[in-house]
N, C-alpha and C positions, 0 to 999 in steps of 0.2 A: 246887574247890568246885562243887557241883551247883546249877544254876539251876532253880527251880521256877516253873511258870506258874500263874497264878491260875485256879482251876477254879470256874466259877459253879455255884450250887446252884439247880436249877430245880424242886425238889420242892414248892414252895409253891403251884403252880398247882392250883386246884380247879375241875374241869370237871363235877363230879358223877359222873364215871365213874372206874373204877379207873385209876390212873396206872401208869407203868412200874415204880414202886417196889413195886407190889403183885405183880409177877411176879418169879419167881426164875430166874436164869440158871444153867444146868448146863453148865460149860465142858467136861466130859468127853464129853458127848453133843452139845454145840453146839446147845442148844435152850432155850427158855423154858418154864416151868411156870406156868400161870395159877392164880388163887385156887381154882378148882374142880378142880385137879390134872389139867388137860388140857394137852397139849403144843402149843407153837407151834414149827414147824420152820423151818429156813432156807429162805427162799423166793427171794430175789434179792439181788444186790449193787446198791447205788444207783450212779447215774452219778458218775464222778469218784472212786470209792472213798471216799465220804463216810459209808458205813455199810452195814449189812446189814439186810435186812428179814426178819422172822420172822412167820409167819402160821399161825393155827389153821385147821382145816377149817371150812367153812361149816356142814356138818351138825352138827359137834360144838358150835359156838357157838349155833346156832339151837335146839338141844335142851337147852341148859344153863339151869339155874334162875337163875344169876347174870348172864344176858345183859344184862338191863336196867341192871345196875350196871357193866357192862363195855364194851359197844358197842351202837350202834344200827344198825350196818351189817349187811346181809344176807350179805356175803362172809365175815364172821368178823373176829376181832380181829387187828390188825397191831401189831407192836412194831419199832422201829428201834433198832439197836445201833451206836453210833459206834465207829470203830477204836480210840479211846483210852478206851473205857468202863471198862477195868480201872482206870485212874487215878481216874475219877469214883467208882467203887465203893470204892476205898481211902480217898478223902477222906470219903465218907459213913460209912465205918467208924470214922473218928476221932471222930465226934459223940458227945458224952456222956463222952468220956475226960477225965481231969483236965488233961493238957497242952492239949487242944483248948479246953476251957472257960476255962483260964487265959489262953490267947492271945486269946480273944474278949473277956475282961474287960480286958485290956491295950489292945485296940483301941478300947474305949469311952471311954478317957481322952482 
């Protein structure tokens, strides 16, 4: 039997800026694509292998028409990807499915 860990859902945060959910990860190219179709490339590994940092170019972000909705930094937008992000994405993909909604209803009892 396989043990599953509980994966929290942090998509509820509203900072007024685009969240990580607005960005699309391309596993073949190992990059993120922002809402303006610009690329965020792998920039650095965080200490202790807690994730990977992806960053857009400062020139690309500063010239973008969506910058005020995305970031207020002059360096450009940064996204962090955890090593287990594939599992988080799989759980997010369950939302809206019949078994997922049924399980939520059972939990409300």
